[in-house]
N, C-alpha and C positions, 0 to 999 in steps of 0.2 A: 572966969570961962568954958578955958579949956577943959578943968577938972570936971565942972558942970554936963558939955557933949559927953564925955567920955562912960559918964556915970549914965547918961540917959541912952549912950550907945549899948553899953554893959546891960540894962535893962529890956530892953528891946529884944535881944539876943536870947538871952533867959525864958522872956515868954516867948519867943520861937519854938524853943527848945520844947518848951512844955507844951505849945498847941501843935508842934509832928506828932503827939504819939496818940493823940486822937484820927479815926479817919477824916482825910480830906484828901481831895485832890492836890494830888504833887504838881512841885513849883511849873513842871511841862508841862499839867493837863490842862485845856482852854478851860474858858467859863459857860462855853456852850458843849454842846458835841460837834464834832466838824462833820462837817455832810460829807458825804462818800457816794456818792451816786453808782458808782459800781457797786456798790454792794446794796442799795436800794433797788438797783435794777436788775439784781439775780436774783433776790429775795421776793420782793414785791406779788410775781406771776406762782412763785411757787407758793406763798404764804394763801393768793388770793385760791387757790387750785386746793389747798387741803381745808378753808372755810367752804365752799360753794355749799350751796344749798344747807347752810346751817344760816341761825339769825342774827351771828357776828357779821361788820363794820369792818373795812379796813379800808385806812387813807395814809398819807403819808402826811408826817408834819416835823415838817423841817428835817434834819436828816434822821429822824426814828418812822421807824414801819408799826402804825398804833392797832392792835387791833381792840372795836368795843362789842363789848359784853352785856346786851340789858338784864338789870337783875332782874326785871319782872317773865321774862322770860328763860330767864338760868339760873335761878334761885327758889326753893322750897321756902313756898310762902310761910308757911310753919317755922323753918326751922333756916334763921336766915346767911346763918354762915352753910348750908348744906348745899351744893349742887343738883342741879334734875341732873337723870341718867342720859338725857338727849344733851347735854354739856358735854359729859368726860368725852364721844369721838372725837369734836370739833378739838377742845385742849391739847388731846394726848398728840392728834396731829403735827399742832404746834411744836408743840416741846419735842417729838420724835424731828419736827425736820431741825430743829435748832442743838440736841444733846447731843451730837456729835462733831460740833462746830464750835471750837474752842473759840471760834473770830466775837463772837455774838451774843450780849448779855440779855438778863429780861427785867424787865421792872415792871411789876404790878400795881396797880394804884387801885386801891374802894375808893369806891364815891357817893353819898348818900343824898338824897334831899333834905331840907333841914326841915320836915317833921321830925319834932322830938329834941332833946338836949344835945349841947355841941359833944357832951360826951357820947352819950347814946351813939349819934351817930362817927363818929370815929370809933368807937367801939365796932359799932356794927360793919361797915365800910373796911374797915380790917381784918377782922371776920372772912368777908366775903372774899379777897386777896387772899390770904392766908391758904383756904379752899384753892383757887385757882393755883399757887404755886404750890399746892403738898403736889399737883402732876406735875409741875416740873421738877421738884425734886424725884417726883418716883423715877423719871428718865435720865437721872442721875446731876441735875446743876447741883451746885452748888454753891456756897455764899461769893465767892468771888466771880461768881455770870447771874446771882436773881439776888433780887431783892425785893422788899413790899415795901406799902405803905398806906394805911388807911387817913385818907385825907377826909373824910365827916362830906360836911357839904361845903367846903370851904371851896371848890372848883366846880360851880355849874356853867353847865351850857345851855342852857335856858332858862327860863323865868317860873319862881317857883311858887306861884299867884295861882296858878290853874294845874289839876291832875296831869295833862300832856306831858307840861315843864320837866312835873315835878319826875314822872318817869321816865325821862330823857338823862335827868340826873342822878337817877337811882343805875348805875355800870359799874364794872370794873372794864380797866384799862392795859391792856400789854401792852406793851411796850415796848420792842424791838429798835436794836442799836449795837453796832461795835463793841467790843469789848471793852477796846481800849478807852472808848469814849464815857465810860460806868459811871464813875465815883463822880467823873463831870456833871452829867444825866442826876445823878439819886442828888448832888449840891441843892438840884434847885428846888427840892421836895422837904428839906430837911429843916425848915420851917413853915407854919402855915401862911398860906400868902397874906394881905389884906385884902378886907371887906371893899375895897376898891374893884375889884374886880368882878364880886358878886353882884354890887349897884348895874356897873355897868351894862353888865348881861340882863339885867331887870327893865333896864331904860329902852335898850334892843328891841326886848320883845312886848315893850306897850305902844 
């Protein structure tokens, strides 16, 4: 019996050693970003000032500041991954806001509506996220402070049964967070969420 327990413990140690080679939150990292109210209070007014008179939205979401760019007003309709010139100024101002602040990180999430296949939606949403992230890279943000994900149609915020809802779902979100919480934050978007969330949104919109 003792031999069996020892073998099991050794197996667990081997598996833990193998998994540590991949990117994952450290043992001290929280499962969710810690809410830093001082950071939020400092950043939010400056972020809103940088985006005034633009079509972008700013909101607090738990411990994050989220900037939402609507696709229809931000991207070339004939080239899904190309930003319109009118969006370059607002995004550049956000990038300038964080470029010299090593304590702040950015996660860019691309979203699509449910039109088209899952693969196409993921590809297009990642292209859009990449286009926005490119502006942050030009400002000097590197991998330790900037990540992107193409979520496709997995995270709708409205029903896809009508055009108004689909337009709301086509968006790119720039999520600003304390750099120390980046791994905990990005881990939430490593696997596609279940379709339960999409079903719940559809029910609420009915």
